[in-house]
C-alpha positions, 0 to 999 in steps of 0.5 A: 649397432649398425654404427658399431658394425659400419665402424669395423668395415671403416675400421678394415679398409685402413688397414693394408698387407703389412698389417695383422688383424682380429675382430670380436665380436660380445654381448653377454660372452664373447658371441663370435671372434674372427679367428684365434690369432691376427692375420695379415690383411690382404685384400682376400682375406679383407673380403673373409673379414667383411663377409663374416662378418656381415653374416654374424647378429650382431644385435642380441643380448647384454655387454660384457666388457670384461670378456671381450677385451680378455679374448682380445689380448688373447688374442694378442697373446698367443699372436705374439708366441706365434710369430703370427703379428708385424713384430710392431706396435699393437692395437687395440681399438674398443668400439662399444654403443653400450652399458657395462661394468667393469671393475679394478681388477679388470683394468690392472689385466689389461694395462698389466697385458698393454705393458707387456705386448705394447698395446695401445687401447683405442676406444669409440662411444659410439652414440649417445645413451653408450658408456663413457667412462670406463672407454675413456679410462680403459684409452687413457691408461694404456698410452691412446685415445677415447673417441665419443662419437654422436649419433649422425656424426660422421662416421668414417671420418671418427675412426681413421683418426687413430692413424693420426695418432700413429703419424705423430708419433714416427716420422716415414722416411722409405717408400711405402708399397701396395698392390691393389687392384683397379675398379676394371680388374688389374692389379697396380703397385702403388708406391707412397711417401708421405709429406711433413710440415717440418716448421716445429719441433714435432713434424705434422704430416701434409698428406701422402703422395703416392705413384703407382710403378705400372705407370714408369714400367710395365710390370710382366716384364720387369717381373722377366726381368733378372733384379724384379726378385731385389725388386719385390723384395726390397719394397716388401722388407720397406714396405712391412720395416718396424717404425717406432712410436716417439711419444710423450703423454703431452704428445698424446695430450694434444692428440685428444685435445684436436678430437675433442675436449671432452677427449682429454684424460682428466685427473678428476676422469676416475676414482685414483686418476690423480696419480697419473698426473692428468690435469684438472681442467682440459682449459691446461692442455693446449696445441701450443703447449710446450712438449719433450722431443729427442734427439734426432741424432740418436738413431741405430746400426740399420746393418746390426742384426743381434744374436738370433739374427734379427734386425732392430726394428723386430725389438719395437715393442719388446723389452730390451732387458728382460725380454721373454726368456724362452728367446734365448738371449745372452746377457750380452746379446743384449747389451748389444742389442741396447747398444745397436738398437738404442731407438727401437729399445726406447733408450734415446732421450727425452729432452725438455725444454726442446733444443730445436725450433724446427723438425730435421729432415730424415735421415739418410738411409741406404740402398742394401746391397742384398736384400734385408730378407737374404741377411738377417730375419725380418718384421711380418711376412711379405 
């Protein structure tokens, strides 16, 4: 239980204000749920969630995977309905250090909900005695990664591994901003951009370069200037803008292999796994195997807003052919969304073998004269 508690705090520390989160603790039942809906990970909310976690009883009762997974899925479902999400991809980090049952109907429900709400499942079996077969199947069936964590392993490093999944699948081409409190108590604004290795067809993260805006100018003086609201709006929107997650099963298998052979999804992992096209042996998966790639010229119109005034990136994770009818889109409106928002709708074609040897540089994103939040509806909250 101490391992699970530490892992939860490690995950919270990887999230920033643009992310939304909830925590479900479970034993024989859902013993505690932080919130009905997802909440933004502001510094205040992060501290409140950690304080809440410290007050909970982590070691009591048995283990019930079913109720825990249902609670997590319901939280995402309700958050989408209430508009309390980042409008981007969703993920469930399923951590267990025990054993429990999980039937075919339970797997089917998780898979149906994961498709409907664009949920990736990362599962962690904490400790040598933790259940692994169910945890692995949950990840493999739902586009995720299974992380077996042995007693004594570096938990902090392992809990940050999920980040590689999004790094490989997304390309961030604009500066991201984060406000944080320094050790001395000062409020600082960091501006960060990733650096990529583009010598292969698929880019790989080299690192992240950050600079505090406070080093360039006095923030208090900037706030008094006419352009402060425009700068704040642009910084906020650039940071929380959703990005497509471009990964095939080939890419996911390479990510699993990078963690361990045991994480690679195999046709023998559970009855019926062979129907998903998984290999029979982990040796068939290598880091050098060739994966399909997308045409990097397949981009979307950054100025486009749909008939309800939403920008393209808010469609990431939604069905551009059959969205929730409550939203009220017309057939003509959806046709225009599919035409203008190909990447967010997942309509860019994959080609194998990949015709390029290197990953191209980011497309140039023009800085709009007017903040997006002033001309349309954007994702998340400021």
